[in-house]
N, C-alpha and C positions, 0 to 999 in steps of 0.2 A: 185140427179144424174139421167139423164134423159131417163137412161133405167131402173129405178125402176117402180113398176107397181101400181093400185090404189088397194083398197082394193078387190074391185070387181072383177078386173081381177085376184088379187090372190086365189080368192075364185073360179073361174070359171077353174083356171089353176088346184088347188086340186081336183075339181069336174072331170076332164078331167083324171087325173092320175087315180083317182078310176074306170072311166069307163072302162081304159084301164087296169087295174089291173083284172077286173072281165073278162075281154075278155081273157086277157091271160091264166086264170085260166082254162077259159073254153075251151079253143080252143088249146092251146101251148101243146103239148107232157112234154116238160121238165117243165113247171109251173103245170102241173095238178099234177106231181109226187113228188113236194116237201112237206116237211112237217116240223115243227117249228124246230125237230132236226136235219135234212139235211139243214136247213139254216144257223144253229148256227154259223158252223165254217167259213160260208162265211161273216157273219156279223161281225165277231171278225177280219177278214183280212180286211173287207172295213173300220172298226174303226180305224185301223193299217195305211192305207193307207191316211184316213183323217189329223191322225197325221203327216204324212211325208208331206202332203200338207201344215200343217199349220207351220212348221218348215222351210220349204222351203219361205214360204212370196209369196205364189203363188196363188193369187184371183181366176184367171181360175180354178185349179186343187183343192182348196176347195170348189168352186161350185159345180163341177162334183162329187165329192166325197160325197158330202152333198146329193145329189140327190141319189146316191147310197144307201146311210142309209135311207132316206127316202123312196125309194122304199122298202128296207127291211121291215120298219115299215107298210107300206100298207099292204106287204105281209105278215106277222104275224097277222094284224087284219084280213086282208080275210080270212084266215086259221081259226083263233078265231071264227069267224062269221058262218061259215060251222060247227063249233062244238055246234054252240049256246052258246059260253062261254062269246063272246064280240065281238064288232065291231069297226070299229074306232072311231063312233059318240060317244061310252061310254068309251071307251080310252082316247079320248081327255076332254071328262067330267070328268072322274076321276083325270084327271092330273091338270085341272082348279081346282077342288074343294083343292086337296093337296095343290096347289099355293097359294090359299085363305087362306088355314088353316096354313099354316107355314109362311106368311106374316101376322101377326096380327098385326103390325105396320102399315100396310098398308089399310087393310080389317077390322081390330077392334080398341080395345082401348089400346094397348101394346105401350110405350114409349121406343125409342131405342137412343143412343147417337150417335154409331158409328157402322161401319162394322161389328166388334167383337162380338157386342152383338146381333147382325142380326144372324150370325152364331151358336150363344149360342143357341138364342132360336131354330133355326131351328133345333138342334141335341135334343134339349129337347123336342119338339113336337113330333119329327119323333119316339124318344124312348117310347113315349107314345103310339104312332098310333101302332108303331109294336107289341108293347107288350113285347119286349126284356128284358131279365132280366139281360142282360148285355150290355152298351153301346157301347161296342163291339161287338155285336152281329150282327150289318148290316154290318161289312165290308167284302164283298164276300172272299170265301175261296182260289177262284183259282186266284186271283189277283196274279201278279209277286209280289216280294217280296218287292221289292223297293217302288212301290206305295202303296202297304198295309203298309209298315211301315210308309208313311204320311198319309195314311187316320187313322190309329191307332192312331197317335200322334193327330191329328184334332180333331178326336171325343172326345179324352180323356180333351184336351184343352176346349172343348165345355162345358164341365160340371166343369172347375174350375182346372182341375188336369195338372198343369202346370208349370215351370220356371217363374219366375217374370222377370229376367233380361239375358240379351245375353250374360253376363259374366258369368255366372252360368252355362249355357250352353256350352260356350266353356271350362270352367275349366271341365267339366264331359268329354269333346272331348279328353283333355290332359290327363285325368285321364284312359281312356280307352286305349288311346296311349300309356302309361305306361304300363299299364296292358298285352297289346298285345305285347310289345317288351319283356318283363318278359318270356312270351312265345315261342315268335320266334325272337331272337335275331339274326339280320344279320349276326351280325360279329363273331357268334359262329357255330363250325361244329358240336355241339352234336346233336342227335335225338330230335327232338321234341314231345311232348303230340297233336297229329294233332286234337282230338276231341276237347281238352281243346281249343288248338289255334283259330281253327275254331269258336266255340265259343265266344271268344276274339277279334277276328275279327269281329262277326257279331255286338257284342256291342259297337265296334268301328264305325262300319258303320250306327247304328242306332242312335247315338250319333251324327255323322255328318249328317245326315238328320235332323234330329232335330236342329241343329245350322243353316242349312241352310232354314229352315222353318223359324225360328227365326227373318233371316234379308233379310226373302222375295223374296229366292231364290227358284225356283223349282228344286229339285236334278234330276227329272227324264229328264226334259228337259236338264238341265245342262251336264248329262251326257251323253245324245244323241248327242249334239252338238258337244262333243267331240271326242264321236264315229263318226260322220260325218267328223269331220277335220281331224281326223287319215286317215280315208280312202281315203281322197281326198289327202292327202299328201303321203300314200304308194302308192297310184295309181300313182300319179306323179313320185316317185321312178320307180315304174315297167316301166312305158313309158321312162323316161328318161335313163334309164340302156339299155332298148330293141332299143331305136336308138341311144346307142353308143355301139352296138353290144354285150354287157357282160349280164350276165346272173347274177339273184342275188343269186343261190345256191353257184356260184364263185366266189362273191365279199366278199371283206371283210367290217368288221362294220364302219370302218373308210371311206371305199370308199361309202357306203351305204351312211352313214353322210352327204356326200357332196351335194347331191341330196334332202336327207330329208332338210337341212337347206335352199336350193335352194326353198324348196317348202314351208318353215316358211315365207321366205321373200316375196312370191307371196300372 
């Protein structure tokens, strides 16, 4: 593509960013006050904005949001240098060394046959590096539950603890569904044990996420696509009702379904 830069131009742009960061940290009242703690929630927000741009498939927005995240990385490195903890160079060198260590099939004598063996090697090397007593020790506690379950399953697979066939996983889904139905039968009016039903529902979700992984579906992405689809259809319903002079609060479900089905057709 004609708008792509040479390596020299890329390095020059990065040098310019570092210079601007130095100037902002020295002269801007807001930038002067920031700490790693104050930037933390902003970094999380920027990460979710990048996620939105990726799901929307908007290259211009992806570029913008990646730039914001790069700014945060440079900002953290600047703060780290002020504390004599690390700077952008030591940060990058540490990353380079890690990538070399975790790709022994590229930079060493290790032989791999496929992507799965690469992932397994990565997890084994990571476990050794971090000195964790558990394979699951590297999963962040603050991850959202759905993503956390994905990472737990991936890490367990990295050391060989996994189902062999997807049919086995689907049988587990059906088993968990049956156990959940026993705790919460939709056709029964009897009071349920909420704690036990919650536990069974969690087991069902975990098994569904496991099956999604087996058939190469990212459950987080799948659920978010459904969220966005629902929002789009519901907003169509709201707008169509408003244009017809109606209020959703005063409409029957059958009336709403007419607009909902129109939205599905779109």
